[in-house]
C-alpha positions in Angstrom: 117.8 -129.7 110.6 118.6 -133.0 109.0 115.9 -135.3 107.8 115.9 -138.5 109.8 117.2 -141.6 107.9 114.0 -143.4 108.8 111.8 -140.9 106.9 114.1 -141.1 103.9 113.9 -144.9 103.8 110.1 -144.8 104.1 109.8 -142.3 101.3 112.1 -144.4 99.0 110.1 -147.5 99.8 106.7 -145.9 98.9 108.2 -144.2 95.9 109.5 -147.6 94.6 106.0 -149.1 95.0 104.3 -146.6 92.7 103.2 -147.8 89.3 100.8 -146.8 86.6 97.4 -148.5 86.8 95.3 -148.9 83.7 91.6 -149.8 84.0 90.0 -151.8 81.2 86.6 -150.1 80.7 83.9 -152.5 79.8 82.6 -152.4 76.2 79.1 -153.5 75.6 77.5 -154.6 72.4 75.2 -151.9 70.9 71.5 -152.3 71.6 68.6 -151.1 69.6 67.2 -147.8 70.8 63.6 -147.0 69.9 62.0 -143.5 70.2 58.5 -143.8 68.9 55.5 -141.5 69.3 51.9 -141.4 68.1 49.9 -138.3 68.8 46.2 -137.9 68.4 45.4 -136.4 65.0 48.8 -137.0 63.5 50.8 -139.9 62.0 53.3 -141.9 64.0 57.1 -141.2 63.9 59.8 -143.7 64.9 63.6 -143.0 65.3 65.9 -146.1 65.5 69.5 -145.9 66.7 72.1 -148.1 68.2 73.2 -147.4 71.8 76.7 -145.9 72.4 79.1 -146.9 75.2 79.1 -144.6 78.2 82.6 -143.3 77.6 82.1 -142.8 73.8 83.3 -139.6 72.3 80.2 -137.9 70.8 80.6 -136.0 67.5 78.4 -135.6 64.4 80.0 -138.5 62.7 79.3 -140.8 65.6 75.7 -139.7 65.9 75.2 -140.1 62.2 76.5 -143.6 62.3 74.2 -144.5 65.2 71.1 -144.4 63.0 69.6 -147.8 62.1 68.8 -148.1 58.4 66.7 -150.5 56.3 64.5 -151.6 59.2 60.9 -152.9 58.7 58.6 -150.8 60.8 54.8 -151.1 61.0 52.0 -149.8 63.2 48.7 -151.6 63.7 45.4 -150.5 65.4 44.1 -154.1 65.5 42.3 -154.0 62.2 44.6 -151.9 60.0 48.4 -151.9 59.5 50.5 -149.2 57.9 54.2 -149.4 57.0 56.6 -146.7 58.0 59.5 -145.9 55.6 62.9 -144.4 56.3 63.1 -140.7 55.5 66.0 -138.3 56.0 65.8 -134.8 57.4 68.7 -132.4 56.7 69.2 -130.0 59.6 72.0 -128.1 57.8 74.7 -129.6 59.9 73.9 -133.3 59.7 71.2 -135.7 58.5 68.7 -137.3 60.8 66.7 -140.4 59.8 63.2 -141.1 60.9 60.6 -143.7 59.9 57.3 -142.1 58.8 54.3 -143.3 56.8 54.6 -142.9 53.0 51.7 -140.5 52.4 51.7 -141.3 48.7 50.5 -144.8 49.6 46.9 -145.8 50.7 46.0 -147.2 54.1 47.7 -144.7 56.4 45.8 -143.5 59.5 46.2 -140.9 62.2 46.0 -141.5 66.0 42.6 -141.4 67.7 41.8 -141.2 71.4 41.1 -143.6 72.9 43.1 -146.1 70.9 45.6 -149.0 71.2 48.5 -149.2 68.8 51.1 -151.9 68.3 54.6 -151.1 66.9 56.5 -153.9 65.1 60.2 -153.4 64.3 62.5 -155.8 62.5 66.1 -154.6 62.6 69.5 -156.3 62.9 67.8 -159.6 62.2 65.7 -159.3 65.3 62.0 -158.6 65.9 60.6 -156.2 68.5 57.0 -155.4 69.5 55.5 -152.8 71.8 52.0 -151.6 72.6 50.9 -148.2 73.6 47.6 -146.3 74.1 46.5 -142.9 73.1 44.3 -142.4 76.2 41.1 -140.5 76.8 41.5 -137.1 78.4 41.7 -138.2 82.0 43.3 -134.8 82.8 41.5 -131.9 81.2 43.4 -128.7 80.6 40.9 -126.0 81.6 42.7 -122.7 81.4 46.1 -121.0 81.1 47.3 -117.6 82.6 50.3 -115.8 83.8 51.5 -113.7 86.8 54.3 -111.2 87.1 57.4 -112.2 89.1 60.7 -110.3 89.9 63.8 -112.2 88.9 67.2 -110.6 89.4 65.7 -107.1 89.4 63.8 -107.8 86.1 60.1 -108.4 85.6 59.2 -111.8 84.1 56.1 -113.9 83.8 55.2 -117.2 85.6 52.9 -119.5 83.7 50.0 -121.2 85.5 47.4 -123.9 84.5 44.1 -125.2 85.8 43.5 -128.9 85.3 40.5 -131.1 86.1 41.2 -134.7 86.8 38.7 -137.5 86.1 37.3 -139.4 89.1 39.1 -142.7 88.3 42.7 -143.1 89.4 45.4 -143.6 86.9 45.7 -140.5 84.8 49.0 -139.2 83.6 50.2 -136.2 81.7 53.3 -134.6 80.0 53.7 -131.0 78.9 55.8 -128.9 76.5 56.0 -125.2 75.9 56.7 -123.2 72.8 58.1 -119.7 73.0 57.2 -117.5 70.0 58.4 -119.3 66.9 60.7 -121.7 68.7 60.2 -125.4 68.9 58.2 -127.2 71.6 60.4 -128.2 74.5 59.6 -130.4 77.5 60.1 -129.2 81.1 62.9 -130.4 83.2 60.3 -132.3 85.1 57.8 -132.8 82.3 55.3 -135.4 83.7 52.5 -135.4 86.3 50.1 -138.0 87.7 46.9 -137.9 89.7 48.1 -139.8 92.8 47.5 -136.7 95.0 44.9 -134.9 93.0 42.5 -137.6 91.9 39.1 -136.3 90.9 40.0 -132.7 91.8 40.4 -129.4 89.9 43.8 -128.0 90.8 46.2 -125.1 89.8 49.9 -125.5 89.3 52.8 -123.4 88.0 54.4 -124.5 84.7 58.1 -124.0 84.1 59.3 -123.1 80.6 60.5 -126.0 78.6 64.3 -126.4 78.2 66.7 -127.5 75.6 68.5 -130.3 77.3 71.3 -130.3 74.7 72.6 -127.0 76.1 74.8 -126.5 79.1 72.8 -125.5 82.2 74.4 -122.0 82.1 73.2 -121.5 78.5 69.6 -122.5 79.1 66.7 -120.1 79.6 65.2 -119.9 83.0 61.8 -121.2 84.1 60.0 -117.9 83.3 58.9 -116.1 80.2 59.6 -112.6 79.0 57.0 -109.9 78.7 55.8 -109.8 75.1 56.3 -113.6 74.5 53.6 -115.7 72.8 53.5 -119.0 74.6 51.8 -122.2 73.5 51.3 -125.0 76.0 51.1 -128.5 74.6 49.5 -130.7 77.2 49.4 -134.5 76.6 47.5 -137.3 78.3 49.7 -140.4 78.3 49.5 -143.9 79.6 51.5 -145.2 82.6 54.2 -146.9 80.5 55.0 -143.6 78.7 54.8 -141.8 82.1 57.2 -144.3 83.6 59.7 -143.8 80.8 59.8 -140.0 81.0 59.6 -139.9 84.8 62.7 -142.0 85.1 64.5 -140.3 82.3 63.8 -136.8 83.7 65.0 -137.9 87.1 68.2 -139.4 85.7 68.9 -136.3 83.7 68.3 -133.9 86.6 70.5 -136.2 88.9 73.4 -136.3 86.4 76.6 -135.1 88.2 75.1 -135.3 91.6 77.5 -137.6 93.7 74.7 -138.2 96.3 72.0 -139.4 93.9 71.1 -143.0 93.4 71.4 -144.8 90.1 68.2 -144.7 88.1 67.0 -147.4 85.8 65.2 -146.0 82.7 61.9 -147.9 82.4 61.3 -148.4 78.7 58.4 -150.4 77.2 60.0 -152.1 74.2 61.1 -155.6 75.3 64.6 -156.5 74.1 65.5 -152.9 73.3 66.0 -149.5 74.9 63.6 -146.6 74.6 59.8 -146.3 74.3 56.8 -146.4 72.1 54.3 -143.8 73.4 50.9 -142.4 72.6 49.8 -138.8 73.3 46.4 -137.2 73.5 47.2 -133.6 72.7 45.6 -130.3 73.8 47.0 -126.9 72.8 46.5 -123.5 74.5 48.2 -120.3 73.5 48.5 -117.1 75.5 50.2 -113.7 74.8 52.1 -112.2 77.7 51.5 -108.5 77.4 54.2 -106.0 78.0 
């Protein structure tokens, strides 16, 4: 069968109309990114970096160059002010830079609950200020236990907690878990609030914290192994800190979902990205027997 001349002409016309299209991706000026925390009983720590473009190629050199050096960083409790100095931490693969108090100098202080603390940052010829609170224990961690579950024909442990919420509305929490000698890791959904449980004592399951730098297939599941020693780090936080982690957790968990809505990360450092957050910390440890 011969191809009709009409189809041949149409094919030639559309083929002649094809051309390469190049899209100019927008390039934004880098912004200051603040990651600051102040826990009860410890000294504050602040990491300063510059933001990267969405389509940037990430490698150790790019990450190393993102750190902001020679900034002036102070923390005040209203009557005292301490200066944080830049210090480096060698992880064996690359150096990280963090602003911490110089403990050889007088005038440093640890966080207390309740307390209000102001962060001042001068970097890139700009000044930034943010206020956070280390709140009272509006959510009290009462107890920690585990139950056996069957997962893929193997026996594992599910962690549970009992929490008592204070009568007043507006209590917020965030949690981390530590497995044996590993580091503390936050849960995929790491924050809670008392909107539905105000003034009540309630029990909830707690998923194991995850390393979000790993591919999903390489992460450990939500359960613990028999024989694990598990430490739960439960933190009372204020609403601004809760908003930041709530929106960041949601954005992370929605990444790659074509049906999810864009999420704006709610930071609390005007003029910059990121957050300055206070934590009232409680620890509980449990051994999961074999």
